[in-house]
C-alpha positions as CSV (number, residue, x, y, z in Angstrom):
1,M,-13.1,-14.5,22.6
2,S,-11.8,-13.4,25.9
3,L,-8.8,-15.7,25.5
4,L,-8.2,-14.5,22.0
5,T,-8.2,-10.9,23.3
6,D,-5.7,-11.9,26.0
7,L,-3.4,-13.4,23.5
8,I,-3.5,-10.4,21.2
9,N,-2.6,-8.2,24.1
10,L,0.1,-10.5,25.4
11,D,3.1,-8.6,26.7
12,L,6.1,-10.3,25.1
13,S,8.6,-8.5,27.3
14,E,7.7,-10.7,30.2
15,S,9.1,-13.8,28.5
16,T,11.5,-12.8,25.7
17,K,13.8,-10.0,24.4
18,K,12.6,-10.7,20.9
19,I,10.3,-8.2,19.2
20,I,8.0,-8.2,16.2
21,A,8.8,-5.7,13.4
22,E,6.0,-5.0,10.9
23,Y,7.6,-4.0,7.6
24,I,5.4,-1.6,5.7
25,W,5.7,-0.6,2.0
26,I,3.6,0.9,-0.8
27,G,2.3,-1.6,-3.4
28,G,2.0,-1.4,-7.2
29,S,-1.0,0.9,-7.4
30,G,0.8,3.6,-5.5
31,M,-1.9,3.7,-2.8
32,D,-2.2,0.1,-1.6
33,M,-0.3,-0.5,1.6
34,R,1.3,-3.8,2.2
35,S,3.0,-5.2,5.3
36,K,4.4,-8.4,6.8
37,A,6.0,-9.2,10.2
38,R,9.4,-10.5,11.2
39,T,10.9,-11.5,14.5
40,L,14.0,-9.5,15.6
41,P,16.3,-10.8,18.4
42,N,16.3,-7.6,20.4
43,P,14.6,-4.2,20.7
44,V,15.7,-1.6,18.1
45,T,15.1,2.1,17.6
46,E,17.0,3.0,14.4
47,P,16.4,1.9,10.8
48,S,20.1,1.0,10.5
49,E,19.6,-1.7,13.1
50,I,16.9,-3.4,11.1
51,P,17.8,-6.0,8.4
52,R,16.7,-5.5,4.9
53,W,14.1,-8.0,3.7
54,N,12.4,-9.1,0.5
55,Y,8.9,-9.8,-0.9
56,D,7.3,-11.2,-4.0
57,G,6.8,-8.2,-6.3
58,S,4.9,-10.2,-8.8
59,S,2.0,-10.4,-6.3
60,T,2.0,-6.6,-5.8
61,G,2.3,-5.5,-9.4
62,Q,5.9,-4.4,-9.0
63,A,8.0,-7.2,-10.6
64,P,7.6,-9.9,-13.2
65,G,7.0,-13.5,-12.1
66,E,10.3,-14.7,-13.6
67,D,12.3,-12.2,-11.5
68,S,10.0,-11.3,-8.7
69,E,12.2,-10.5,-5.7
70,V,12.0,-6.9,-4.4
71,I,14.2,-5.7,-1.5
72,L,12.8,-3.7,1.4
73,Y,15.1,-1.0,2.9
74,P,14.0,0.1,6.4
75,Q,13.8,3.9,6.5
76,A,11.8,5.0,9.6
77,V,10.7,3.3,12.8
78,F,7.6,3.8,14.9
79,K,6.1,2.2,17.9
80,D,3.5,-0.4,17.1
81,P,0.1,0.6,18.7
82,F,-1.4,-2.8,17.9
83,R,1.1,-5.1,19.4
84,R,2.6,-2.5,21.8
85,G,5.5,-3.2,24.1
86,N,8.8,-3.0,22.2
87,N,7.3,-4.0,18.9
88,I,7.7,-1.7,16.0
89,L,6.3,-0.5,12.6
90,V,9.0,0.0,10.0
91,M,8.4,2.2,7.0
92,C,10.4,0.9,4.0
93,D,11.0,1.7,0.4
94,A,11.7,-0.8,-2.3
95,Y,14.6,-1.7,-4.6
96,T,15.7,-4.3,-7.1
97,P,18.3,-6.9,-6.0
98,Q,20.8,-4.8,-7.9
99,G,20.1,-1.8,-5.6
100,E,18.1,0.3,-8.0
101,P,14.9,1.9,-6.8
102,I,11.8,0.3,-8.3
103,A,9.6,2.4,-10.6
104,N,7.1,3.6,-7.9
105,N,9.7,4.2,-5.2
106,N,9.0,7.9,-4.8
107,R,10.7,8.1,-1.5
108,H,14.1,7.6,-3.1
109,N,13.6,10.6,-5.4
110,A,12.3,12.7,-2.5
111,A,15.3,11.9,-0.4
112,K,17.6,13.2,-3.0
113,I,15.8,16.6,-3.1
114,F,15.6,16.8,0.7
115,S,19.3,16.0,1.1
116,H,20.3,18.9,-1.3
117,A,22.4,21.4,0.7
118,D,20.2,24.3,-0.3
119,V,17.0,22.5,0.9
120,V,18.6,21.3,4.1
121,A,19.6,25.0,4.9
122,E,16.0,26.1,4.4
123,E,14.6,23.5,6.9
124,P,11.3,23.0,5.0
125,W,8.4,22.4,7.4
126,Y,5.1,20.7,6.4
127,G,1.7,20.3,7.9
128,I,-0.5,17.9,5.8
129,E,-4.3,17.9,6.2
130,Q,-5.3,14.4,5.2
131,E,-9.0,14.0,4.4
132,Y,-10.6,10.6,4.0
133,T,-14.0,9.0,3.8
134,L,-15.3,6.0,5.8
135,L,-17.4,3.6,3.8
136,Q,-19.8,0.8,4.8
137,K,-18.1,-2.5,4.1
138,D,-20.9,-4.2,2.2
139,T,-22.2,-1.3,0.1
140,H,-19.1,1.0,-0.1
141,W,-21.6,3.9,0.7
142,P,-20.4,6.5,3.2
143,L,-20.7,5.6,6.9
144,G,-24.0,6.9,8.4
145,W,-25.7,7.3,5.0
146,P,-29.0,5.5,4.4
147,V,-28.4,2.5,2.0
148,G,-29.1,3.7,-1.5
149,G,-30.1,7.1,-0.2
150,F,-28.7,10.5,0.9
151,P,-28.5,12.3,4.2
152,G,-29.6,15.9,4.6
153,P,-27.5,18.6,2.7
154,Q,-24.1,19.7,3.9
155,G,-24.0,22.2,6.7
156,P,-24.4,20.6,10.1
157,Y,-21.7,17.9,9.7
158,Y,-18.4,19.9,9.7
159,C,-17.0,19.6,13.2
160,G,-20.5,18.4,14.2
161,T,-21.5,16.4,17.2
162,G,-24.4,14.0,17.6
163,G,-25.5,10.6,16.3
164,D,-27.2,12.2,13.2
165,K,-24.1,14.3,12.3
166,A,-20.9,12.5,13.3
167,F,-20.4,9.0,11.9
168,G,-17.3,6.9,12.9
169,R,-15.9,9.0,15.8
170,D,-14.8,5.9,17.6
171,I,-12.6,5.0,14.6
172,V,-11.3,8.5,14.3
173,D,-10.4,8.9,18.0
174,S,-8.8,5.5,18.1
175,H,-6.6,6.5,15.2
176,Y,-5.7,9.8,16.8
177,K,-4.4,8.1,20.0
178,A,-2.7,5.2,18.1
179,C,-0.7,7.8,16.0
180,L,0.4,9.6,19.1
181,Y,1.4,6.3,20.7
182,A,3.4,5.4,17.5
183,G,5.4,8.7,17.7
184,I,3.7,10.4,14.7
185,N,3.4,14.1,15.1
186,I,-0.4,14.1,14.5
187,S,-1.6,17.6,15.4
188,G,-5.4,17.2,15.3
189,I,-8.5,15.7,13.9
190,N,-12.0,17.0,12.8
191,G,-15.1,16.0,11.1
192,E,-15.4,17.3,7.5
193,V,-18.1,18.9,5.5
194,M,-19.5,15.8,3.9
195,P,-21.0,13.3,6.4
196,G,-18.8,10.2,6.8
197,Q,-15.7,12.3,5.9
198,W,-13.0,13.2,8.4
199,E,-9.5,14.7,8.5
200,F,-6.3,14.3,10.5
201,Q,-3.4,16.6,10.4
202,V,0.3,15.6,10.5
203,G,3.0,18.2,11.3
204,P,4.9,20.2,11.6
205,A,7.3,17.7,10.1
206,V,10.7,18.4,8.5
207,G,11.6,17.2,5.0
208,I,11.3,13.5,4.3
209,S,9.8,12.7,7.7
210,A,6.5,14.3,6.6
211,G,6.1,11.6,3.9
212,D,7.0,8.8,6.3
213,E,4.6,10.0,9.0
214,V,1.7,10.5,6.6
215,W,2.1,7.0,5.1
216,V,2.4,5.3,8.5
217,A,-0.6,7.3,9.8
218,R,-2.6,6.0,6.7
219,Y,-1.4,2.5,7.4
220,I,-2.6,2.7,11.1
221,L,-6.0,4.1,10.0
222,E,-6.5,1.3,7.5
223,R,-5.7,-1.3,10.1
224,I,-8.2,0.3,12.5
225,T,-10.9,0.3,9.8
226,E,-10.1,-3.4,9.2
227,I,-10.8,-4.1,12.9
228,A,-14.0,-1.9,12.9
229,G,-15.4,-3.6,9.8
230,C,-15.6,-0.6,7.5
231,V,-13.6,0.6,4.4
232,L,-11.2,3.5,4.1
233,S,-11.3,5.6,1.0
234,F,-8.9,8.3,-0.2
235,D,-10.9,8.9,-3.4
236,P,-10.8,12.7,-4.0
237,K,-14.5,12.8,-5.0
238,P,-16.2,9.7,-3.5
239,I,-19.7,10.9,-4.1
240,K,-20.8,12.8,-7.3
241,G,-22.9,15.9,-6.9
242,D,-23.2,18.6,-4.4
243,W,-20.8,17.1,-1.9
244,N,-17.3,18.2,-0.9
245,G,-14.4,16.2,-2.2
246,A,-11.4,15.0,-0.2
247,G,-8.0,16.7,-0.4
248,A,-4.7,16.7,1.3
249,H,-4.0,20.5,1.8
250,T,-0.3,20.9,2.3
251,N,1.0,23.7,4.6
252,Y,4.6,24.7,3.9
253,S,7.2,27.1,5.1
254,T,11.0,27.5,4.9
255,K,13.4,29.1,7.3
256,S,13.4,32.2,5.2
257,M,9.6,32.4,5.2
258,R,9.5,32.1,9.0
259,E,11.9,34.9,9.6
260,S,11.3,38.7,9.4
261,G,10.4,39.7,5.8
262,G,9.3,36.2,5.0
263,I,6.2,37.4,3.3
264,D,8.3,38.5,0.3
265,V,9.9,35.0,0.1
266,I,6.4,33.5,0.3
267,K,5.1,35.6,-2.6
268,K,8.2,34.7,-4.7
269,A,7.6,31.0,-4.0
270,I,3.9,31.3,-4.9
271,G,5.0,33.0,-8.2
272,K,7.2,29.9,-9.0
273,L,4.3,27.6,-8.2
274,S,2.1,29.5,-10.6
275,L,4.6,28.9,-13.4
276,R,4.7,25.1,-12.8
277,H,1.0,24.7,-12.2
278,K,0.5,22.0,-14.8
279,E,3.4,19.9,-13.6
280,H,2.2,20.0,-10.0
281,I,-1.4,19.2,-10.9
282,A,-0.2,16.2,-12.9
283,A,1.6,14.9,-9.7
284,Y,-1.0,15.8,-7.1
285,G,-3.2,12.7,-7.2
286,E,-5.4,10.6,-9.4
287,G,-9.0,11.8,-10.2
288,N,-8.3,15.3,-8.9
289,E,-10.1,16.8,-11.9
290,R,-13.3,15.4,-10.3
291,R,-12.6,17.5,-7.2
292,L,-11.0,20.7,-8.5
293,T,-14.0,22.1,-10.2
294,G,-14.0,25.6,-8.7
295,R,-16.8,24.7,-6.3
296,H,-16.9,23.1,-2.8
297,E,-13.9,25.2,-1.5
298,T,-11.6,24.4,-4.5
299,A,-10.1,26.3,-7.4
300,D,-10.6,25.3,-11.0
301,I,-7.9,22.7,-11.9
302,N,-6.9,24.6,-15.0
303,T,-6.3,28.0,-13.3
304,F,-3.7,29.0,-10.7
305,T,-4.9,31.5,-8.1
306,W,-3.8,32.6,-4.7
307,G,-5.2,34.9,-2.0
308,V,-5.3,35.7,1.6
309,A,-7.8,33.6,3.6
310,N,-9.3,32.4,0.3
311,R,-10.4,28.8,0.5
312,G,-11.4,28.9,-3.1
313,A,-7.9,29.6,-4.3
314,S,-5.1,27.2,-5.4
315,V,-2.8,28.6,-2.7
316,R,-4.1,30.3,0.5
317,V,-2.1,32.6,2.7
318,G,-3.4,33.0,6.2
319,R,-4.4,36.2,7.8
320,D,-1.8,35.7,10.6
321,T,0.9,35.3,8.0
322,E,-0.2,38.5,6.3
323,Q,-0.3,40.5,9.5
324,N,3.0,39.1,10.9
325,G,4.8,39.6,7.6
326,K,6.1,36.0,7.8
327,G,4.9,32.4,8.3
328,Y,3.6,29.8,5.9
329,F,1.2,29.1,3.0
330,E,-1.2,26.4,2.1
331,D,-1.2,24.5,-1.2
332,R,-4.9,23.4,-1.5
333,R,-4.5,21.5,-4.8
334,P,-3.2,18.1,-3.6
335,A,-5.9,15.3,-3.7
336,S,-6.5,13.0,-0.7
337,N,-4.8,10.2,-2.6
338,M,-1.6,12.1,-3.4
339,D,1.8,10.6,-2.5
340,P,3.2,12.8,0.3
341,Y,6.8,12.0,-0.8
342,V,6.0,13.4,-4.3
343,V,4.1,16.5,-3.1
344,T,6.4,17.6,-0.3
345,S,9.6,17.2,-2.4
346,M,8.1,18.8,-5.5
347,I,7.1,21.9,-3.5
348,A,10.6,22.1,-2.1
349,E,12.2,21.6,-5.5
350,T,10.1,24.2,-7.2
351,T,10.3,26.9,-4.4
352,I,14.0,26.4,-3.4
353,L,15.9,24.7,-6.2
354,W,14.1,25.7,-9.4
355,K,15.6,28.7,-11.2
356,K,12.8,30.2,-13.4
């Protein structure tokens, strides 16, 4: 095994200028991440320097077998923490050979919103709190839980320490460092309320880059769990009963919100969100009704509420924002399995472009 480890860690720059580019895309379910590697002749740093590629869409549920070719367009480049050196991860979106975005290419639609002049002028910032659950590979039961049984009730696990409270910290910390290496603006991690559940935060990120960074951070995490021999779940309510679900709370601000008097802009934006509550809920993740019950730090899925420092509201405004009269707010409705391209662009479209 030592030779295998040596080969995995081989520094290619000592013998060749060629690099390995791992092309990443989103599969047909909207949550399954796919990737494959290609050799490039020289180091690159920009998506425009990377050739388009193709894949068999009939094997990912994205094209019929008789016309299966789907084209990958490179959109964002990150350093590869697994191969290291000059090797890269490339976040792509997918198109037909005729140049049309495929049905679940949500990045394409988001890019149109984020390129609108009014949105560009407002410089939308996002901070996304991605919760997830680590599962035992053979049983798909949360990491650290007794097989077929339950741990003690919630309370000691949130930001907890110790072998009977924190399960999977080696995976979580490896992911943290790998994301920093890759160039993702990961801003923190913490253990969550349910044992075996964790969170990482991405941001602040501007516009479309928030979606790119969250998706690549998810990819890196899934690769690490593959190595560690456990399973990654983004299910918004992985365990029924008196256990917290998993969300992707989305913190948001615009240039106007961050400036003096921004609190009035924030209240107006929240008012717009309240009027489009059903549309947002429909786009905020599958199975979210199992999580948004009005319990376990959530609001009821059918009712829009907001409040200052209220973690049981749909939208929370922080005490510091209230006191400073400017800042940001947190949309607590998105599920852990939401598409960040959809959520971030929809919040911008509703709060900046939509005329009620």
